[in-house]
SERO-4910 file (N, C-alpha, C, O; in steps of 0.05 Angstrom, whole numbers):
BEGIN
 pado doro    nc1    nc2    nc3   cac1   cac2   cac3    cc1    cc2    cc3    oc1    oc2    oc3
  Met    A   -484   -135    273   -503   -149    247   -518   -167    254   -543   -164    252
  Ala    A   -507   -187    262   -528   -220    271   -545   -212    284   -556   -233    292
  Ala    A   -559   -188    294   -583   -185    300   -602   -169    286   -619   -156    297
  Ser    A   -597   -171    262   -607   -160    233   -625   -178    221   -611   -197    213
  Pro    A   -654   -183    215   -667   -203    200   -664   -195    177   -659   -215    163
  Ala    A   -663   -175    163   -663   -164    135   -626   -176    126   -620   -185    104
  Leu    A   -612   -173    146   -582   -182    134   -577   -217    136   -561   -228    121
  Ala    A   -593   -230    155   -595   -261    158   -608   -276    133   -602   -298    123
  Thr    A   -627   -256    126   -648   -267    101   -627   -263     73   -620   -282     58
  Leu    A   -619   -238     70   -602   -238     47   -578   -257     48   -570   -268     28
  Arg    A   -568   -262     70   -544   -284     73   -558   -312     61   -545   -330     51
  Arg    A   -581   -313     65   -590   -340     50   -596   -338     24   -598   -359     11
  Gln    A   -600   -315     16   -605   -315     -8   -585   -313    -32   -590   -319    -56
  Thr    A   -557   -303    -23   -540   -295    -37   -534   -310    -63   -512   -321    -63
  Thr    A   -546   -312    -81   -543   -332   -105   -535   -315   -127   -533   -329   -147
  Gly    A   -531   -294   -131   -523   -284   -153   -511   -247   -159   -509   -235   -138
  Ala    A   -507   -239   -172   -484   -206   -169   -507   -191   -159   -499   -175   -141
  Ala    A   -532   -190   -164   -553   -171   -147   -554   -173   -119   -551   -153   -105
  Ala    A   -560   -198   -108   -555   -211    -88   -528   -199    -68   -528   -191    -44
  Leu    A   -510   -202    -85   -486   -195    -77   -483   -166    -61   -476   -160    -38
  Ala    A   -494   -151    -84   -496   -127    -88   -511   -116    -61   -501    -98    -47
  Ala    A   -530   -126    -57   -549   -118    -30   -539   -133    -12   -557   -130      5
  Leu    A   -521   -152      0   -517   -157     12   -493   -140     18   -491   -135     42
  Gly    A   -473   -128      3   -457   -111      9   -471    -80     21   -464    -67     41
  Glu    A   -489    -75      3   -499    -43     18   -513    -55     50   -514    -39     69
  Ala    A   -525    -83     55   -529    -81     82   -512    -81     99   -515    -73    122
  Val    A   -489    -90     90   -468    -93    115   -460    -61    121   -455    -53    143
  Ile    A   -459    -46    101   -444    -21    106   -464     -7    123   -456      4    143
  His    A   -493     -8    113   -513      4    132   -526     -3    157   -541     10    171
  Ala    A   -516    -30    161   -522    -48    191   -510    -37    210   -486    -32    213
  Gln    A   -534    -31    227   -522    -17    258   -516    -54    275   -531    -73    279
  Thr    A   -489    -50    281   -475    -73    294   -485    -71    331   -496    -51    340
  Glu    A   -479    -93    348   -483    -91    374   -455    -72    377   -462    -51    387
  Leu    A   -431    -72    372   -421    -45    379   -431    -23    371   -424     -9    389
  Gly    A   -441    -11    357   -454      6    361   -432     35    338   -410     30    330
  Gln    A   -443     57    335   -427     75    328   -406     89    335   -407    104    355
  Val    A   -377     87    316   -358     94    337   -361    129    335   -369    140    315
  Ala    A   -350    144    363   -356    175    360   -331    180    343   -310    168    344
  Leu    A   -340    205    325   -318    216    313   -317    246    316   -335    259    308
  Asp    A   -294    259    330   -291    296    324   -305    298    299   -313    282    282
  Glu    A   -305    326    303   -324    342    283   -298    342    254   -305    343    231
  Pro    A   -277    341    262   -266    340    236   -261    310    221   -258    306    197
  Val    A   -261    296    237   -261    262    219   -290    257    216   -297    235    207
  Ala    A   -306    276    223   -336    268    211   -338    278    186   -347    265    166
  Met    A   -330    306    186   -334    318    159   -318    310    138   -322    314    114
  Ala    A   -292    293    153   -274    284    130   -294    254    117   -298    249     93
  Gln    A   -305    239    141   -322    215    127   -351    228    113   -365    214     99
  Gln    A   -356    249    117   -382    254     98   -368    254     67   -372    238     49
  Ala    A   -346    280     68   -330    281     51   -318    267     26   -318    274      3
  Phe    A   -310    247     39   -300    220     27   -323    202     18   -320    190     -3
  Arg    A   -345    199     31   -365    186     25   -376    196     -1   -387    179    -15
  Arg    A   -373    217     -9   -393    235    -25   -368    229    -51   -374    226    -74
  Phe    A   -351    229    -44   -328    228    -66   -326    200    -81   -322    197   -105
  Ala    A   -330    176    -60   -336    152    -69   -358    143    -79   -356    123    -94
  Ala    A   -384    156    -74   -407    156    -87   -406    163   -117   -415    151   -136
  Glu    A   -394    186   -115   -399    204   -141   -374    202   -162   -378    209   -186
  Val    A   -351    193   -153   -335    186   -163   -317    159   -170   -309    156   -193
  Val    A   -312    144   -155   -308    121   -149   -326     97   -162   -321     84   -182
  Ala    A   -349     96   -145   -363     81   -149   -372     81   -185   -371     59   -197
  Pro    A   -379    104   -197   -389     92   -225   -366     80   -237   -373     63   -253
  Cys    A   -341     84   -236   -313     68   -251   -307     40   -239   -297     22   -252
  Ala    A   -315     35   -210   -305     15   -204   -319    -14   -212   -306    -35   -211
  Glu    A   -341    -14   -219   -346    -42   -237   -332    -47   -262   -325    -70   -266
  Ala    A   -326    -30   -279   -318    -34   -300   -278    -38   -288   -262    -53   -301
  Ile    A   -272    -26   -271   -240    -37   -269   -241    -65   -252   -220    -78   -250
  His    A   -269    -76   -239   -263   -101   -237   -268   -124   -259   -258   -146   -260
  Arg    A   -287   -110   -278   -303   -134   -290   -274   -136   -317   -272   -157   -330
  Glu    A   -256   -116   -322   -250   -116   -347   -215   -113   -334   -197   -108   -349
  Asn    A   -213   -119   -306   -188   -126   -294   -168   -103   -306   -148   -107   -320
  Leu    A   -176    -80   -297   -161    -57   -302   -145    -38   -282   -156    -31   -261
  Thr    A   -120    -29   -289   -107    -15   -262   -130     15   -263   -143     28   -279
  Val    A   -126     14   -235   -132     45   -223   -122     70   -237   -100     81   -233
  Pro    A   -143     77   -253   -140    105   -276   -127    134   -258   -130    142   -235
  Glu    A   -114    144   -276   -109    173   -267   -133    184   -260   -134    195   -238
  Ser    A   -154    183   -273   -182    197   -275   -193    193   -236   -205    208   -220
  Leu    A   -180    162   -233   -183    167   -198   -161    184   -173   -166    199   -154
  Leu    A   -132    171   -188   -114    183   -180   -116    212   -166   -115    219   -143
  Gln    A   -118    224   -192   -115    255   -194   -129    265   -173   -119    281   -157
  Pro    A   -155    256   -172   -177    276   -150   -169    259   -125   -179    275   -109
  Met    A   -161    245   -112   -152    232    -92   -126    243    -81   -122    246    -57
  Arg    A   -107    250   -106    -82    265    -90    -88    291    -84    -76    300    -64
  Glu    A   -110    312   -102   -122    337    -96   -133    337    -72   -131    357    -58
  Met    A   -149    312    -64   -159    312    -34   -142    303    -11   -149    298     12
  Gly    A   -115    300    -20    -98    294      2    -94    268     13    -76    264     29
  Val    A   -113    246      3   -120    218      9    -92    210     20    -91    199     43
  Phe    A    -62    216      2    -44    196      5    -22    209     33     -2    198     42
  Gly    A    -33    235     42    -16    247     61    -23    249     90     -8    258    107
  Leu    A    -45    240     94    -64    237    119    -43    235    148    -41    248    169
  Ser    A    -31    211    137    -12    202    172     15    222    172     31    222    191
  Ile    A     18    240    143     45    253    142     38    277    163     14    282    170
  Pro    A     58    291    172     56    312    184     55    336    170     68    339    149
  Glu    A     39    358    181     44    381    161     63    393    149     61    404    127
  Gln    A     94    389    171    114    398    159    120    390    138    130    407    123
  Tyr    A    117    363    127    128    348    104    108    347     89     99    324     84
  Gly    A     95    366     79     69    367     62     41    347     66     25    343     47
  Gly    A     38    337     89     19    315     99     -2    337    110      1    361    105
  Ser    A    -22    326    126    -47    331    135    -47    328    167    -62    342    180
  Ala    A    -33    314    178    -34    308    207    -22    334    219     -7    348    206
  Val    A    -28    340    240    -28    364    255      0    350    269     -2    327    278
  Asp    A     24    364    271     53    362    273     42    346    306     26    355    322
  Gly    A     57    322    306     54    305    342     33    298    341     28    288    363
  Arg    A     15    298    328    -15    276    334    -16    258    316    -15    261    292
  Asp    A    -19    236    330    -32    214    314    -67    213    309    -87    212    324
  Asp    A    -62    213    277    -82    210    256    -93    186    251   -112    186    235
  Thr    A    -84    164    261    -90    136    257   -122    132    253   -129    119    233
  Leu    A   -141    142    270   -166    149    271   -178    169    244   -199    163    234
  Leu    A   -167    183    237   -171    190    204   -171    176    187   -190    168    173
  Met    A   -146    169    185   -135    149    160   -154    134    161   -165    132    139
  Ile    A   -167    116    182   -181     90    183   -207    100    174   -220     84    160
  Thr    A   -216    119    178   -241    131    168   -246    144    141   -267    155    133
  Val    A   -226    141    129   -221    153    105   -228    129     92   -250    128     81
  Thr    A   -211    108     93   -193     80     85   -234     70     75   -245     70     53
  Glu    A   -244     65    100   -268     56    102   -291     75     88   -312     63     86
  Ala    A   -291     98     80   -307    112     65   -306    109     41   -328    111     29
  Leu    A   -285    105     27   -269    101      1   -281     68     -9   -289     59    -31
  Ser    A   -276     55     21   -278     26     13   -312     15      4   -319     -3    -12
  Glu    A   -327     32     19   -348     34     12   -353     24    -19   -362      2    -26
  Ala    A   -346     44    -34   -349     42    -63   -325     23    -75   -330      9    -94
  Ser    A   -305     24    -65   -287      2    -78   -265      1    -61   -254     22    -57
  Leu    A   -252    -27    -47   -230    -27    -37   -206    -31    -57   -185    -20    -49
  Ala    A   -204    -44    -78   -185    -41   -100   -181    -21   -114   -162    -17   -128
  Ala    A   -202     -2   -112   -204     18   -135   -190     39   -120   -174     55   -129
  Ala    A   -197     37    -93   -193     70    -73   -186     56    -49   -162     53    -47
  Gly    A   -198     46    -31   -205     50     -6   -163     30      5   -148     36     24
  Ser    A   -161     15    -10   -136      5     -2   -110     17    -10    -89     10      2
  Leu    A   -109     36    -30    -96     55    -37    -72     62    -15    -48     57    -13
  Ile    A    -92     77      3    -85     93     29    -61     76     45    -39     87     52
  Thr    A    -67     51     49    -52     37     61    -15     34     52      2     31     70
  Arg    A     -9     36     29      8     35     19     30     61     30     52     53     40
  Pro    A     25     85     28     35    107     37     42    111     60     61    123     70
  Glu    A     16     94     73     14     97    103     37     77    115     52     87    132
  Ile    A     41     54    108     65     40    118     90     55    118    104     59    138
  Leu    A     98     67     84    119     65     82    127    102     95    149    111     98
  Ala    A    102    115    102    105    142    114    117    140    143    131    157    152
  Arg    A    111    119    157    113    114    183    139     99    185    153    104    205
  Ala    A    147     81    169    182     66    166    197     90    171    212     92    190
  Leu    A    189    115    146    207    142    138    207    158    175    228    166    185
  Met    A    183    160    187    189    177    204    196    160    231    202    172    251
  Thr    A    194    134    231    206    120    250    237    107    244    249     94    262
  Gly    A    245    109    228    272    103    226    289    122    199    313    120    195
  Gly    A    277    136    188    289    145    165    313    171    175    311    184    195
  Thr    A    338    174    154    351    196    161    332    221    160    308    220    154
  Pro    A    347    248    165    330    277    163    326    284    130    307    295    120
  Glu    A    348    274    117    353    273     96    330    259     75    318    269     56
  Gln    A    330    237     84    308    216     70    274    228     73    256    227     56
  Lys    A    274    238     99    248    244    109    240    270     90    217    272     80
  Gln    A    259    290     85    251    313     71    252    305     44    237    318     29
  His    A    266    287     33    266    279      1    239    263     -4    222    269    -21
  Trp    A    238    240     14    206    229      7    181    235     23    160    231     12
  Leu    A    183    245     50    155    241     58    139    264     40    116    258     32
  Pro    A    151    291     32    132    311     10    118    291     -8     94    288     -8
  Gln    A    138    274    -27    132    265    -48    107    245    -43     86    245    -56
  Leu    A    117    225    -17     85    217    -16     67    225     -9     47    211    -13
  Ala    A     63    253      5     45    262     13     24    273    -16      1    281    -19
  Ala    A     41    268    -30     33    287    -57     20    268    -80      8    275   -100
  Gly    A     26    233    -66     24    217    -84     39    214   -106     28    200   -123
  Gln    A     59    221   -110     80    229   -130    106    221   -118    116    234   -100
  Pro    A    116    201   -128    109    177   -138     85    155   -126     89    158   -102
  Leu    A     72    144   -127     62    121   -115     76     94   -103     93     83   -117
  Cys    A     71     86    -84     86     67    -78     70     37    -64     47     37    -55
  Ala    A     88     16    -65     83    -20    -58     99    -18    -37    112      1    -29
  Ile    A     97    -40    -27    102    -59     -3    113    -79     -5     96    -97     -6
  Ala    A    141    -90     -8    144   -116    -16    167   -134     -1    191   -137     -3
  Ile    A    145   -146     18    153   -170     45    147   -192     41    165   -209     44
  Thr    A    126   -198     33    119   -230     31    136   -245      6    139   -235    -17
  Glu    A    144   -266     15    163   -279     -7    149   -305    -12    128   -311      1
  Pro    A    157   -320    -29    139   -352    -41    144   -366    -27    125   -380    -23
  Asp    A    164   -373    -14    181   -394      4    172   -382     29    174   -401     45
  Tyr    A    165   -368     38    164   -362     63    145   -343     73    147   -331     94
  Gly    A    125   -340     56     96   -323     63    110   -292     72    128   -279     60
  Ser    A     93   -285    101     98   -260    109    109   -272    131     99   -263    151
  Asp    A    128   -294    137    147   -306    163    164   -278    152    172   -279    129
  Val    A    167   -263    163    186   -239    167    217   -249    171    236   -246    156
  Ala    A    216   -260    195    242   -268    201    263   -285    189    287   -284    192
  Ser    A    242   -306    168    254   -321    151    261   -310    127    273   -326    113
  Leu    A    259   -288    116    255   -276     84    289   -275     79    308   -268     93
  Ala    A    283   -287     52    308   -286     41    320   -268     18    343   -269      9
  Leu    A    305   -257     13    315   -240    -11    340   -227     -6    345   -222     17
  Lys    A    358   -221    -24    386   -226    -14    403   -190    -23    407   -183    -46
  Gly    A    409   -176     -5    420   -150     -9    445   -158    -13    448   -179     -1
  Ser    A    469   -149    -26    501   -160    -29    510   -129    -32    501   -113    -48
  Arg    A    532   -124    -10    546    -99    -23    556   -102    -40    565   -124    -46
  Thr    A    560    -76    -57    575    -70    -83    582    -41    -77    570    -29    -59
  Thr    A    602    -27    -94    609     -4   -102    581     12   -101    561      5   -112
  Gly    A    586     38    -82    562     52    -75    536     45    -76    518     58    -86
  Gly    A    534     13    -62    499      8    -59    502    -25    -58    522    -37    -51
  Trp    A    479    -38    -67    468    -56    -64    463    -70    -84    452    -57   -103
  Leu    A    468    -98    -89    449   -115   -110    436   -134   -103    445   -152    -88
  Val    A    412   -134   -113    396   -148    -95    384   -167   -112    375   -160   -133
  Asn    A    383   -195   -103    374   -215   -119    348   -233    -95    347   -235    -71
  Gly    A    336   -242   -113    310   -261   -107    285   -248   -103    283   -224   -106
  Ala    A    262   -265    -94    234   -261   -110    218   -247    -86    221   -254    -63
  Lys    A    202   -228    -91    177   -224    -70    148   -238    -87    146   -249   -109
  Thr    A    128   -233    -66    105   -242    -79     78   -222    -63     80   -211    -41
  Trp    A     64   -222    -74     32   -205    -65     46   -175    -56     43   -162    -35
  Cys    A     58   -171    -76     62   -137    -69     43   -122    -91     48   -117   -114
  Thr    A     20   -115    -74      1    -95    -85      8    -68    -93     17    -50    -79
  Phe    A      1    -67   -119      4    -37   -134     32    -39   -144     40    -17   -153
  Ala    A     47    -58   -145     77    -54   -155     80    -42   -183     99    -26   -188
  Gly    A     58    -50   -205     66    -37   -226     61    -13   -228     78     -4   -243
  Lys    A     45      5   -219     32     31   -215     55     50   -210     63     70   -222
  Ala    A     68     31   -180     83     46   -163    109     55   -174    120     42   -191
  Gly    A    119     81   -163    147     87   -174    167     83   -154    190     86   -161
  Val    A    161     75   -130    183     65   -107    169     44    -90    146     47    -81
  Leu    A    181     27    -88    178      0    -75    196      0    -48    219      8    -50
  Met    A    181    -11    -16    193    -17     10    205    -33      1    193    -40    -20
  Val    A    226    -47      5    233    -77     -3    248    -81     23    268    -69     28
  Val    A    238    -98     40    248   -113     60    264   -132     57    253   -154     53
  Thr    A    303   -132     58    316   -146     46    343   -162     67    356   -151     84
  Arg    A    344   -180     62    364   -192     82    395   -182     74    408   -194     56
  Thr    A    404   -160     88    424   -149     78    458   -168     94    481   -166     87
  His    A    446   -182    113    469   -190    124    471   -230    119    451   -244    123
  Pro    A    492   -240    111    494   -264     94    492   -282    120    493   -306    113
  Asp    A    490   -280    144    489   -301    159    453   -295    162    441   -274    168
  Arg    A    443   -318    155    412   -322    156    407   -329    180    383   -326    185
  Ser    A    421   -338    200    411   -343    220    412   -323    252    412   -325    277
  Leu    A    414   -307    234    411   -281    256    377   -272    244    368   -251    254
  Gly    A    364   -282    228    341   -285    232    326   -255    226    332   -242    206
  His    A    308   -244    245    296   -216    234    319   -198    240    320   -177    227
  Lys    A    342   -205    262    362   -186    249    381   -177    236    399   -163    245
  Gly    A    378   -191    204    392   -187    191    382   -169    160    396   -164    140
  Leu    A    352   -162    165    343   -155    152    341   -119    143    344   -107    164
  Ser    A    337   -104    126    337    -82    127    321    -75    108    318    -93     91
  Ile    A    307    -49    105    296    -33     85    314    -19     63    331     -2     67
  Leu    A    305    -32     34    316    -16     16    294      2     -1    273    -10     -6
  Leu    A    296     23     -9    277     39    -25    284     37    -62    299     48    -78
  Val    A    264     18    -64    273     15    -93    257     32   -115    232     32   -116
  Glu    A    272     47   -133    262     62   -148    254     56   -174    269     39   -183
  Lys    A    236     64   -192    223     40   -210    205     57   -234    189     70   -220
  Pro    A    200     62   -256    182     67   -268    152     59   -263    149     37   -254
  Ser    A    131     75   -266    112     67   -272     97     60   -289     92     75   -308
  Tyr    A     82     30   -288     78     17   -306     45     12   -306     35     14   -284
  Asp    A     28      6   -324      6      5   -320      1    -22   -334     22    -28   -347
  Gly    A    -18    -42   -337    -24    -71   -337    -11    -86   -318     -6    -79   -295
  His    A     -5   -110   -331     -5   -137   -315     23   -149   -314     27   -170   -301
  Glu    A     47   -133   -329     65   -148   -336     87   -123   -336     79   -103   -349
  Phe    A    111   -120   -324    132    -99   -332    157   -117   -328    158   -139   -317
  Arg    A    180   -101   -343    205   -111   -335    223    -84   -335    216    -71   -354
  Phe    A    236    -75   -325    255    -52   -314    277    -67   -315    280    -87   -302
  Glu    A    293    -57   -329    326    -68   -345    343    -32   -335    338     -9   -344
  Gln    A    359    -41   -317    377    -19   -306    403    -15   -330    406    -34   -346
  Pro    A    419      6   -332    434     18   -344    457    -13   -340    461    -30   -357
  Gly    A    466    -12   -317    488    -33   -308    479    -58   -314    497    -75   -315
  Gly    A    460    -65   -317    451    -93   -330    425   -107   -310    411   -127   -317
  Gly    A    422    -94   -287    403   -111   -264    382   -102   -278    382    -84   -296
  Ser    A    358   -118   -268    328   -127   -279    316   -125   -256    327   -128   -235
  Leu    A    281   -115   -259    261   -124   -234    240   -126   -260    237   -111   -278
  Thr    A    226   -153   -254    211   -159   -273    178   -166   -250    176   -171   -226
  Gly    A    159   -162   -270    127   -162   -246    115   -175   -266    118   -173   -290
  Arg    A     97   -194   -251     77   -203   -258     48   -208   -241     47   -225   -224
  Ala    A     22   -190   -248      6   -194   -236     -4   -217   -224      5   -237   -235
  Ile    A    -24   -221   -201    -33   -250   -200    -65   -247   -195    -77   -231   -179
  Pro    A    -73   -262   -208   -106   -264   -209   -114   -265   -185   -108   -284   -170
  Thr    A   -130   -245   -177   -137   -240   -146   -167   -235   -145   -175   -213   -152
  Ile    A   -181   -249   -139   -213   -245   -134   -215   -216   -117   -203   -213    -96
  Gly    A   -227   -202   -125   -241   -180   -108   -214   -157    -96   -212   -143    -76
  Tyr    A   -199   -162   -116   -168   -142   -111   -169   -129   -134   -161   -106   -133
  Arg    A   -177   -137   -156   -172   -123   -190   -164    -86   -186   -174    -71   -168
  Gly    A   -151    -81   -200   -156    -54   -200   -116    -42   -190    -99    -29   -203
  Met    A   -114    -55   -160    -90    -48   -155    -67    -67   -170    -46    -60   -182
  His    A    -79    -94   -164    -66   -117   -177    -42   -123   -157    -26   -106   -149
  Ser    A    -43   -148   -150    -23   -159   -124      4   -171   -148     -4   -181   -169
  Phe    A     25   -168   -144     48   -181   -173     68   -199   -150     73   -197   -126
  Asp    A     75   -218   -170    100   -230   -165    123   -210   -172    118   -191   -186
  Leu    A    140   -213   -167    167   -194   -166    189   -220   -171    187   -242   -162
  Ala    A    213   -207   -189    233   -223   -190    257   -200   -192    253   -184   -211
  Phe    A    278   -196   -179    303   -181   -174    328   -194   -183    335   -214   -170
  Glu    A    342   -186   -204    360   -198   -218    385   -178   -214    381   -155   -224
  Asn    A    408   -182   -201    423   -160   -193    417   -133   -196    429   -119   -212
  Phe    A    400   -124   -181    385   -102   -183    402    -73   -161    400    -73   -137
  Phe    A    411    -60   -172    423    -40   -156    406    -23   -146    389    -11   -159
  Val    A    411    -22   -121    397      3    -94    423     18    -87    445      6    -84
  Pro    A    420     45    -83    449     60    -79    440     65    -48    417     67    -38
  Asp    A    469     65    -34    466     68     -6    453     86      5    448     81     29
  Ala    A    441    114     -6    418    136     -1    398    125      1    381    137     14
  Asn    A    389     97     -8    362     82     -3    357     64      6    338     49      1
  Val    A    384     61     30    376     47     56    365     58     72    375     78     82
  Leu    A    334     49     82    325     70    101    342     69    130    350     48    139
  Gly    A    345     96    143    360    101    159    392    102    158    409    103    177
  Gly    A    394    101    134    427     92    127    441     70    144    430     59    162
  Glu    A    465     66    138    490     52    152    477     45    177    469     22    183
  Ala    A    475     72    194    467     56    221    436     43    224    431     38    247
  Ser    A    419     37    207    394     17    203    400      0    194    380    -14    194
  Leu    A    417    -13    184    426    -42    171    421    -58    189    433    -58    211
  Gly    A    401    -76    181    404   -101    213    373    -89    229    365   -100    249
  Lys    A    361    -68    217    336    -59    235    315    -60    224    295    -53    237
  Gly    A    312    -68    196    286    -62    183    267    -77    190    244    -69    185
  Phe    A    272   -100    202    243   -112    216    231    -97    238    208   -103    244
  Tyr    A    243    -76    250    229    -61    269    224    -37    263    219    -20    281
  Tyr    A    224    -29    229    202     -8    218    184    -21    204    171     -5    191
  Thr    A    178    -45    202    156    -58    181    129    -47    201    106    -52    194
***
């Protein structure tokens, strides 16, 4: 891109919405010194299909989502489910499209890039959340958890979000403080997370939690809890459990990332059953290695 005179001119002239749009188009179509990545036929066909989808379905509503700060609508989510977007890296045996035993990372990246040409926040970034959780489940999940969760993630029902970052520690994972305390049949979670993208709409959160009381253990005291919740539209939610626990969320104003919304989350005595500890009892303290 540095060698393109047209792109250099656009950079100097970027003073308004029209110029920004033109710059974006130039970036997408510019040839870089690295050249084009060689794609095999199935990946190239997927790229073409999702570029068409991005242009015909995503682009017409992306501007309204951004300008009006809307949540990604079902009119986008359902066709993406039907196209198999959420199961690109999940093996076929669990309802995904990855040929069993094959790493389809390139396909996931290619589709993400194609959708992001129309909108990162309304389409492209949707893929990364189930990608992270699916890989954690495939690496450390119990057989029962894989059978239960992977087909649902592949179908996009429920959608998911990843809760790692915290207000006081950022993404310094070894220092995370959100606390899980043992109780009958499970765990009580207390503390805060931040920058949890798509937490409102998601029906399950992958929450990195400190389950060992000795904080000096650092990353060795962390586990992954799968937190189930209703799906909410809008910028705020509060979910109260029958036993008194609660989870509240508030969207953070984020330039360029409207649609999915990133959330501040607050857990108060929120109950998570033992069955939702990723990997079960044997994986307590191993959550760091699955993220």
